[in-house]
C-alpha positions in Angstrom: 0.0 0.0 0.0 1.3 3.4 -0.9 2.3 5.7 1.9 -0.5 8.2 1.2 -3.1 5.9 -0.3 -6.6 7.3 0.2 -5.4 10.7 1.4 -6.4 14.0 -0.1 -4.0 17.0 -0.2 -3.9 20.6 -1.2 -0.6 22.2 -2.2 -0.6 25.9 -2.7 1.9 27.5 -5.1 2.2 24.1 -6.8 2.6 25.2 -10.4 6.4 25.6 -10.2 9.4 25.0 -8.0 9.1 23.5 -4.5 5.3 23.3 -4.7 5.4 21.4 -8.0 7.8 18.8 -6.6 5.7 18.4 -3.5 2.5 17.9 -5.5 4.2 15.4 -7.8 5.7 13.3 -5.0 2.5 13.4 -2.9 0.7 12.0 -6.0 3.4 9.4 -6.7 2.8 8.1 -3.2 -0.9 7.8 -3.6 -2.4 11.1 -2.6 -5.1 12.9 -4.5 -4.0 16.5 -5.0 -5.5 19.9 -5.4 -2.8 21.8 -7.4 -3.2 25.4 -6.5 -1.3 28.2 -8.3 -2.3 31.7 -9.2 0.2 31.7 -12.1 1.6 35.1 -11.6 5.2 36.3 -11.6 7.5 35.7 -8.7 6.7 39.2 -7.2 3.0 38.6 -7.4 2.5 40.7 -10.5 1.0 39.7 -13.8 -2.4 38.3 -14.6 -3.7 35.0 -13.2 -2.7 32.1 -15.3 -3.9 28.5 -14.6 -1.6 26.9 -17.1 1.2 26.1 -14.6 -1.3 24.3 -12.3 -2.8 22.5 -15.4 0.6 21.3 -16.4 1.2 19.7 -13.0 -2.2 18.1 -13.0 -1.5 16.7 -16.5 1.8 15.3 -15.2 0.1 13.7 -12.2 -2.5 12.1 -14.4 0.1 10.8 -16.8 1.7 8.9 -13.9 -1.7 7.4 -13.1 -2.6 9.8 -10.2 -5.6 12.0 -9.6 -5.5 15.8 -9.3 -7.4 18.9 -10.0 -6.2 22.4 -10.8 -7.1 25.5 -8.8 -6.2 29.1 -9.4 -7.6 30.8 -6.3 -5.6 33.4 -4.5 -4.5 32.1 -1.1 -4.6 35.7 0.3 -8.4 35.7 -0.2 -10.1 34.3 2.9 -13.3 33.1 1.1 -11.2 31.7 -1.8 -9.2 29.6 0.6 -12.5 28.2 1.9 -13.6 27.4 -1.6 -10.3 25.7 -2.3 -10.8 23.4 0.7 -14.4 22.7 -0.2 -13.4 21.8 -3.8 -11.2 18.9 -2.4 -14.1 17.7 -0.2 -16.6 17.9 -3.0 -14.3 16.0 -5.4 -13.0 13.3 -3.1 -15.2 13.3 0.0 -12.5 14.3 2.5 -9.4 16.4 3.1 -6.3 15.2 5.0 -3.3 17.4 4.2 -2.6 21.1 3.7 0.8 22.1 2.3 1.1 25.9 2.4 3.8 26.8 0.0 2.5 29.7 -2.1 4.7 32.8 -1.9 6.1 35.9 -3.6 9.2 38.0 -3.1 9.6 41.8 -3.0 13.0 42.3 -1.5 13.8 45.8 -0.5 16.0 47.5 2.2 13.8 48.9 4.9 14.3 52.5 3.8 13.2 51.6 0.3 10.3 49.3 1.0 6.9 50.6 0.1 3.7 49.9 2.1 2.5 47.8 -0.8 5.7 45.8 -0.9 5.2 44.9 2.8 1.4 44.3 2.6 1.5 42.1 -0.4 4.2 39.8 0.9 2.5 39.5 4.3 -0.9 38.9 2.6 0.4 35.9 0.5 2.7 34.3 3.0 1.3 34.9 6.5 -2.4 35.6 5.8 -2.5 33.0 3.0 -1.1 30.4 5.4 -3.6 31.4 8.1 -6.5 31.2 5.6 -5.9 27.6 4.6 -5.0 26.6 8.2 -8.1 28.2 9.6 -10.6 26.6 7.3 -9.0 23.2 7.4 -8.9 23.3 11.2 -12.6 24.0 11.4 -13.3 21.1 9.0 -11.1 18.6 10.9 -12.6 19.7 14.3 -16.2 19.2 13.0 -15.2 15.8 11.6 -13.6 14.8 14.8 -16.8 15.7 16.7 -18.6 13.3 14.4 -16.2 10.5 15.3 -14.3 10.8 12.0 -10.6 11.2 12.9 -8.9 12.2 9.6 -5.3 12.5 11.0 -5.1 16.0 9.5 -1.7 17.3 8.6 -0.7 21.0 8.3 2.7 21.5 6.7 3.6 25.2 6.5 6.6 26.8 4.8 8.9 29.0 6.8 12.3 30.2 5.5 15.9 30.9 6.5 14.9 34.5 6.1 12.5 34.2 9.1 14.6 31.9 11.2 18.1 33.4 10.5 17.1 36.9 9.3 18.3 37.9 5.8 19.1 41.5 4.9 16.7 43.1 2.5 13.8 40.8 3.4 12.1 42.5 6.3 8.6 41.8 4.8 9.4 38.2 3.8 11.3 37.4 7.0 8.6 38.8 9.2 6.0 36.6 7.4 8.2 33.5 7.6 9.0 33.9 11.3 5.3 34.4 11.9 4.5 31.2 10.0 6.9 29.3 12.2 5.2 30.6 15.4 1.7 30.1 14.0 2.5 26.5 13.1 3.6 25.6 16.6 0.5 27.3 18.1 -1.7 25.5 15.6 -0.2 22.2 16.7 -0.9 22.9 20.4 -4.5 23.8 19.5 -5.3 21.0 17.1 -3.5 18.0 18.6 -6.7 16.9 20.5 -8.4 16.5 17.1 -5.7 14.1 15.7 -4.1 16.9 13.7 -0.4 17.7 13.5 1.2 20.9 12.4 4.9 21.2 11.3 6.8 23.8 9.3 9.7 23.4 6.9 12.3 25.9 5.9 13.4 24.8 2.5 17.1 25.2 1.5 16.6 24.9 -2.3 17.5 26.8 -5.4 14.4 27.7 -7.4 13.4 30.3 -10.0 12.9 32.7 -7.1 16.4 32.3 -5.7 18.7 31.1 -8.5 19.9 34.6 -9.4 20.7 35.4 -5.8 22.7 32.2 -5.1 25.7 33.0 -7.3 27.3 30.6 -9.8 30.4 28.5 -9.2 31.4 28.9 -12.9 30.2 30.1 -16.2 29.1 26.6 -17.1 27.0 26.4 -13.9 23.7 27.2 -15.5 20.6 28.0 -13.5 19.1 24.6 -14.5 22.3 22.8 -13.4 22.1 24.6 -10.0 18.4 23.6 -9.6 19.2 20.0 -10.5 22.0 19.8 -8.0 20.3 21.6 -5.0 16.7 22.1 -6.1 13.2 21.4 -4.8 13.4 17.6 -5.3 15.4 17.5 -2.1 12.6 19.2 -0.1 9.6 17.1 -1.2 10.4 13.8 0.6 10.1 15.3 4.0 6.7 16.8 3.1 5.4 13.5 1.9 6.5 11.8 5.1 5.0 14.5 7.3 1.7 14.2 5.3 1.4 10.5 6.2 -0.4 8.8 9.1 2.9 7.2 10.1 4.3 10.7 11.0 1.7 11.2 13.8 4.3 11.5 16.5 6.1 14.3 14.7 4.4 17.6 15.5 5.0 21.2 16.5 8.4 21.2 14.9 10.3 23.4 12.4 12.7 21.7 10.0 15.3 23.1 7.7 15.4 20.8 4.7 17.5 20.5 1.5 20.6 19.2 -0.1 20.1 15.8 1.5 19.9 17.1 5.0 17.1 17.8 7.6 17.9 20.0 10.5 15.6 20.5 13.5 15.3 24.2 14.4 14.2 25.6 17.8 12.9 29.0 18.6 13.9 31.9 20.7 15.2 30.9 24.1 17.0 32.7 27.0 20.8 32.1 26.9 22.0 34.8 29.3 20.6 36.5 32.4 21.5 39.5 34.5 19.7 39.9 37.9 16.9 37.8 39.4 13.4 38.1 40.8 14.8 39.4 44.2 16.6 42.4 42.7 13.7 44.7 42.4 13.5 47.6 39.9 16.8 48.4 38.3 18.3 51.9 38.1 19.0 52.2 34.3 22.7 53.1 34.8 23.2 50.3 37.2 21.5 47.9 34.8 23.7 49.1 32.0 26.8 48.6 34.0 25.7 45.1 35.0 25.0 44.2 31.3 28.3 45.7 30.2 30.1 43.6 32.8 28.3 40.5 31.7 29.2 41.2 28.1 32.9 41.7 28.9 32.9 38.5 30.9 31.3 36.6 28.1 28.2 35.7 30.1 25.7 38.1 28.5 
């Protein structure tokens, strides 16, 4: 029996890059897939174009799988609900959400427009919320009926959110928020048999190939993608989507190039003072912190 036999998945931003590889591998392992992609440019511009999603659906059907295309905008709350309903209407259930859709509008803070910020937050953070919210409501209601679907939320964070990249204040803020929201979702939904995990892909795609730098003139963009591209990310997503991964939850994984790293969030590593100290005088506090820094303990 295939790893994902009988399971139904939605993959957003699945027309190209990481989402495409995720959708294809999910289908290869038995999942029925809603292939969502708005079809615009990497910065969110251009008109909607369903052909990238259609091409992935055709590839899935050619391998004997089952899929439908969807060109809804993940940033639209009601469209996200329609997307989920389309999977239920088509196959009678929904088990897996892979939130992958994204755009880039990199700017230094002093050059970033309000629209640059809002559009990136809308697609990444609000788009992830939209799908998670409607799927969570569905799984909760099904659980109340005694139908435990072993729901899986797999959200996409980024090095930009976890490690903080210059020029990506909008994107990094969204991706850090996604990591936090994923862990919160896992805490809220575990009682309903749902797990939530996030991945931070380390992969060369059409969005990142120009920024990665080439080792030589012969190192073409396609050669770089073949060597360190999205195909290295998809296997973890397939595993996390399976029933067998039920004991893996509330985690953030960096994945790519044959490696999977477990990331952990903000944590206290140094301390000055204690609960008995009372209210600090600012200069006294500054001196204590400076002493701690010079001693290597703060």
